[in-house]
C-alpha positions, 0 to 999 in steps of 0.5 A: 500500500501507498502512504497517503499524502495530505491534501494540498492547502493550508491548515487553520493554524497557518491561515490564522497566523497569516491573518494576524500578521496582516492585521498587525501590518495594517495597524502599523501602516494606519498609525504611520499614515495618520501622522502623514495625513496631519502633515499633508493637511498642514502643507496644503494649508500653508500653500493655500495661505501663501497663495492668498498672500501672493494674491493680496500683494498682486492686488496692492501693486495693481490697484495702488492701494494697500491690502491686508491679510488678517490672520486669527490663529485661535479661530483658524481663519484668515481674511484677505484682499477683495473680500476673500476669506478662508480657514486654516487647517484644524490639525496642529498648532498655528502661530503668527509672528508679525504686526497686530491687526489693531495697527491696521484697523480703523480707530472706531473698531478694536482688534481682538487679541491674538489676531495679526495682519500682514499689509502689502503696499503698492510698491510690493513691500510688506510689513512682513510676518510668519505663520507657523503651522506645527504638527506633533507633540511638543518638543518633537514638532515639525511643520511648515512656515509661510514667511513674508519678507518685509522689504520685498513682500516675497512669500516663501513656504518652508518646512520646519524640521522636528528636532532630532 
């Protein structure tokens, strides 16, 4: 008599082991991708804000009138030239460094605390400023900077590296 060979295929134990490995790999990928999603949202927000700064500068040059872009980090909103407005990313921390909005508002209105503004002049110059969008935990933060040069009005977006 011939010895019987087992039928080709996988045992239940082998299938459970493979499914467990796939589940672990999926969880690890989701954790890595979750941090990536926050970074992508901040990068998109930085590029959008930079585009609005550039638009306000172009309007100031073409119209001959100063144009303001007001940033409210707490409300995560901005207001720009030609009545444009929008929101900043919900993820991470937003920090504005520059002139306060109260410097540009009419004497009849008062600026709320925390708001800031960048004013673009008809000659292309600006008051300058920086909007920093940070992701991650304190001490391990990376993110994006949107910088406006005060002399030239040049708008730049650069990556903020997390400390090693």
